[in-house]
C-alpha positions in Angstrom: 87.0 90.1 90.6 87.4 91.4 94.1 86.1 93.2 97.1 85.5 96.9 97.7 83.4 99.2 100.0 81.3 102.2 98.7 81.0 105.0 101.5 78.1 106.8 99.6 75.9 103.7 99.4 77.3 102.1 102.6 77.6 98.8 100.7 80.2 96.0 100.4 80.6 94.8 96.8 82.2 91.3 96.3 82.9 89.4 93.3 84.4 86.1 93.9 87.4 84.8 92.0 87.2 81.7 89.6 88.2 78.6 91.3 87.5 75.9 88.6 90.2 76.3 86.2 90.7 73.3 84.5 93.3 70.7 86.1 92.8 67.5 84.1 94.5 68.0 80.9 95.6 64.5 79.8 99.1 62.8 80.3 99.9 60.8 77.0 101.9 57.6 76.8 105.5 57.9 76.1 106.4 54.2 76.0 105.1 53.0 72.6 107.1 50.1 71.4 109.9 50.8 69.2 111.6 47.4 69.0 109.2 45.4 66.7 111.2 42.8 65.0 110.6 42.6 61.3 111.6 39.2 59.3 115.2 39.0 58.3 115.9 39.1 54.6 117.0 35.3 54.8 113.8 34.4 56.3 112.1 36.4 53.4 114.2 34.6 50.8 113.4 31.3 52.6 109.7 32.0 52.4 109.9 33.0 48.6 112.0 30.0 47.7 109.7 27.8 49.8 106.8 29.1 48.0 107.8 28.3 44.6 105.8 25.2 43.1 103.5 25.4 46.2 100.9 27.6 44.7 99.3 30.7 44.8 98.7 30.7 48.7 102.3 30.0 49.3 103.1 33.0 47.1 100.5 35.2 48.9 102.1 34.3 52.3 105.6 35.1 51.0 104.4 38.5 50.0 102.9 39.0 53.3 106.1 38.4 55.2 107.7 41.1 52.9 105.0 43.7 54.0 105.5 42.9 57.4 109.3 43.7 57.1 108.4 47.2 55.9 105.5 47.7 58.0 107.2 46.9 61.4 110.0 49.0 60.6 107.7 52.0 59.8 105.8 51.4 63.1 108.9 51.4 65.1 109.9 54.9 63.6 106.4 56.3 64.2 106.2 55.1 67.8 109.6 56.6 68.7 108.6 59.9 67.3 105.2 59.8 69.1 107.0 58.9 72.3 109.1 62.3 71.9 106.0 64.3 70.9 104.0 63.2 74.0 106.8 63.7 76.5 106.6 67.3 75.3 103.0 67.4 75.5 102.9 65.8 78.9 105.4 68.4 80.2 103.0 71.2 78.9 99.9 69.7 80.3 101.5 69.0 83.6 102.5 72.6 83.9 99.1 73.8 83.3 97.5 71.3 85.6 99.7 72.7 88.4 99.3 76.3 87.6 95.6 76.1 87.4 95.5 74.1 90.7 97.7 76.7 92.3 95.5 79.4 90.8 92.3 77.8 92.2 94.0 77.3 95.6 95.1 81.3 95.7 91.4 82.3 94.4 89.8 80.2 97.1 92.0 81.8 99.8 91.1 85.3 98.4 87.4 84.5 98.3 87.8 83.3 102.1 89.6 86.6 102.8 86.7 88.6 101.3 84.1 86.6 103.5 86.2 87.1 106.6 86.7 91.0 106.0 82.8 91.2 105.6 82.2 89.1 108.6 84.5 91.3 110.7 82.7 94.4 109.7 79.3 92.7 110.4 80.5 92.1 114.0 82.1 95.6 114.5 80.4 97.7 117.2 82.3 100.8 117.4 85.3 101.7 119.7 87.0 98.5 118.6 88.9 99.5 115.4 92.2 98.0 116.4 91.0 94.9 117.7 88.9 94.3 114.7 91.4 95.3 112.3 93.8 92.7 113.8 91.6 90.0 112.7 91.9 91.1 109.2 95.6 91.3 109.5 95.8 87.7 110.8 94.2 86.5 107.6 96.4 83.7 106.2 97.3 82.4 102.5 96.9 85.7 100.9 99.7 88.3 100.2 100.6 91.5 101.7 99.2 93.6 98.9 95.5 92.0 99.3 95.8 92.4 103.2 96.6 96.1 102.7 93.6 96.4 100.3 91.3 94.6 102.8 92.4 96.6 105.6 91.9 100.0 103.8 88.4 99.1 102.8 87.5 98.1 106.4 89.0 101.4 107.6 86.6 103.3 105.1 83.7 101.1 106.2 84.6 101.8 110.1 85.0 105.7 109.3 81.6 105.7 107.6 79.5 103.4 109.7 81.1 103.1 113.0 83.0 106.1 114.0 81.6 108.7 116.1 83.0 112.2 116.1 83.4 114.0 119.5 81.8 117.2 119.9 84.2 119.7 121.3 81.4 121.6 122.8 81.5 118.9 125.6 85.0 120.1 126.5 85.8 121.5 129.9 86.6 125.3 130.0 89.6 126.4 132.1 89.0 128.7 134.9 90.2 131.7 133.0 90.8 132.2 129.0 90.7 129.6 126.4 92.1 125.9 126.4 95.5 125.8 124.8 96.2 122.3 123.3 99.6 123.1 122.4 100.4 124.2 126.1 98.3 121.3 127.6 100.5 118.8 125.4 103.8 120.3 127.2 102.3 120.0 130.7 101.0 116.4 130.0 103.8 114.2 128.7 101.5 110.9 129.4 98.8 112.5 127.1 101.2 113.4 124.6 102.7 109.9 124.3 99.2 108.4 124.1 98.6 110.7 120.9 101.8 109.6 119.5 101.0 106.0 119.9 97.6 106.4 118.5 99.1 108.2 115.3 101.6 105.2 114.9 99.2 102.6 115.3 96.7 104.4 113.1 94.0 104.1 115.9 91.1 106.2 114.2 89.1 105.8 117.3 91.5 108.4 118.5 93.0 110.2 115.6 89.9 110.6 113.5 87.4 110.9 116.3 89.1 113.7 118.3 91.7 115.1 115.9 94.9 116.3 117.9 93.3 119.5 119.5 90.1 117.7 120.5 92.2 114.7 122.1 94.0 117.0 124.3 90.6 118.9 125.1 88.8 115.8 126.0 92.2 114.6 127.9 92.0 117.7 129.9 88.3 117.5 130.5 88.2 113.8 131.8 91.6 113.7 133.4 93.8 116.8 133.4 91.5 119.3 135.0 90.2 116.9 137.8 94.1 116.4 138.4 94.7 120.1 138.7 96.7 120.2 135.2 96.3 123.9 133.8 94.6 124.0 130.2 96.4 127.1 129.4 99.2 129.3 130.3 98.9 131.8 133.1 98.5 135.2 131.8 100.1 138.6 133.1 97.4 141.2 133.6 99.4 143.8 131.5 96.8 146.3 130.9 95.8 146.6 134.6 99.4 146.5 136.0 100.6 149.2 133.5 97.5 151.4 134.0 98.6 154.7 136.0 96.0 157.2 136.9 96.7 160.8 136.2 96.4 163.5 138.6 92.8 165.2 138.4 92.1 168.4 136.5 89.5 170.9 137.4 87.1 169.2 135.1 87.9 165.8 136.7 87.2 167.4 140.2 83.7 168.7 139.1 83.0 165.2 137.4 83.7 163.5 140.8 81.4 165.9 142.4 78.8 165.5 139.9 79.0 161.6 139.0 81.0 159.9 141.8 79.1 161.5 144.7 75.7 161.2 143.0 75.4 157.7 141.6 72.6 157.6 139.2 71.6 153.8 139.0 68.6 154.6 136.6 70.6 155.7 133.7 73.6 153.2 134.2 72.2 150.8 131.5 71.7 153.4 129.0 75.1 155.1 129.5 76.9 151.7 129.4 75.3 150.7 126.2 76.2 154.0 124.7 79.9 153.0 125.0 80.8 152.0 121.4 82.7 148.7 122.5 79.9 147.7 124.7 77.2 148.4 121.9 79.3 146.4 119.5 79.5 143.4 122.0 75.6 143.7 122.6 75.1 143.3 118.8 77.5 140.4 118.7 75.5 138.8 121.6 72.1 139.4 120.1 73.5 137.7 116.9 74.4 134.5 118.7 78.1 135.0 119.7 79.4 132.0 121.5 81.0 133.8 124.5 77.8 135.9 125.3 75.6 132.9 124.7 77.7 130.8 127.1 77.7 133.5 129.6 74.0 134.1 129.4 73.1 130.4 129.8 75.6 130.3 132.8 74.0 133.3 134.5 70.4 133.0 133.5 70.2 136.3 131.7 68.5 137.4 128.5 71.0 139.0 126.2 68.2 140.5 124.3 67.1 142.9 127.3 69.3 146.0 127.8 69.5 145.9 131.6 70.4 142.2 131.4 72.9 142.4 128.9 74.5 145.5 130.9 74.7 143.4 133.9 76.1 140.4 132.0 78.8 142.7 130.7 79.6 144.2 134.1 79.8 140.5 135.3 82.3 139.4 132.4 85.7 138.8 133.5 87.5 139.0 130.1 90.4 141.7 130.2 89.0 143.5 127.2 85.5 144.0 129.1 87.4 145.2 132.0 89.5 147.8 130.3 86.4 149.1 128.8 85.1 149.9 132.1 88.6 151.5 133.2 88.5 153.5 130.1 84.9 155.1 130.4 84.5 155.2 134.3 85.2 158.9 134.5 83.8 160.3 131.6 80.9 162.7 132.6 77.5 161.5 131.1 79.2 158.6 129.3 79.8 155.1 130.7 79.5 154.4 134.3 81.5 155.7 137.3 83.8 154.0 139.7 81.2 154.4 142.4 78.3 153.2 140.4 80.6 150.2 139.5 81.2 149.6 143.0 77.6 150.0 144.1 76.4 147.7 141.2 79.0 145.0 142.5 77.8 145.7 146.3 73.9 145.9 145.5 74.0 143.6 142.4 70.6 142.4 143.5 68.9 145.9 143.4 70.5 146.8 140.0 69.6 143.4 138.3 66.2 143.3 139.9 64.6 140.0 139.1 65.0 136.6 140.7 66.9 135.3 137.6 69.6 137.8 137.9 69.9 137.5 141.7 70.3 133.6 141.0 73.1 134.6 138.5 75.0 136.4 140.9 74.5 133.9 143.8 76.0 131.2 141.4 
């Protein structure tokens, strides 16, 4: 007997409690007479003496009187015993009737609670978990254990049929780097308190829908970023600030004459893609890497095309991509030169060629 919810089948299972336990066990009499007066010995003697010489009928009457003396005494004794036994029986039957009535009432309340829980689930629309749960918590005339069971099954129902997981891909990106939920939490006490309250209240519309990291990301997306709250810590450009350019050697001077004063835009793509780090990133991009996929969609470039990926790499503002250009910009016949890099930025439309890439740079 009871109620349960089965997530795989998305089905409530209810077996109602029995409410027709017997409540009419009989109550027996306890006042049977115990004082029936038998004829006295004197009266019996008078009857016997009086019957002498009066015939057979008188003798029979005298004998009957004696029988009544014995019978009435026995009846009194039996009734006294019966009164005691009936009192015990009545006590037991009365207890049965009371307990069974109480059980019938309890089971009736349980059945009503089952119906209420199923009814609440049928009117739940989603986004109203705590409101609907309160209706279950207010069910009367049942113990706390059953209420807890009903609430747990309702939670399983809601999680299965009504809860919609939030897609973190919908979250906003900080202007630079990745969103840091731990950092954002420290910058936004109101959001931290909202999350703590949701956990305390077991509000699965928040805790299960978003998860803690997802909650802070959606809060940043809908409230924090529009309000100008940072989504990550400001980073110190260590590599750029610590970079020291060495004095040129004779080979460097020759490279400057050959490369920096004679930019070759036709071979920029090939030389850029020959850099191992760039070649590795290109393979990632062609394999669906999320960063390059996002960049390509944003700038309307096709990562499968060498010249378009080269342009996309040059447009990347990730520190590791910028360092690659710094490391390879003065290697003869390898990578791209500082002049080429400058020309690429100044005349990006010519290097990127087509309208799509021109539109990307314009954006």
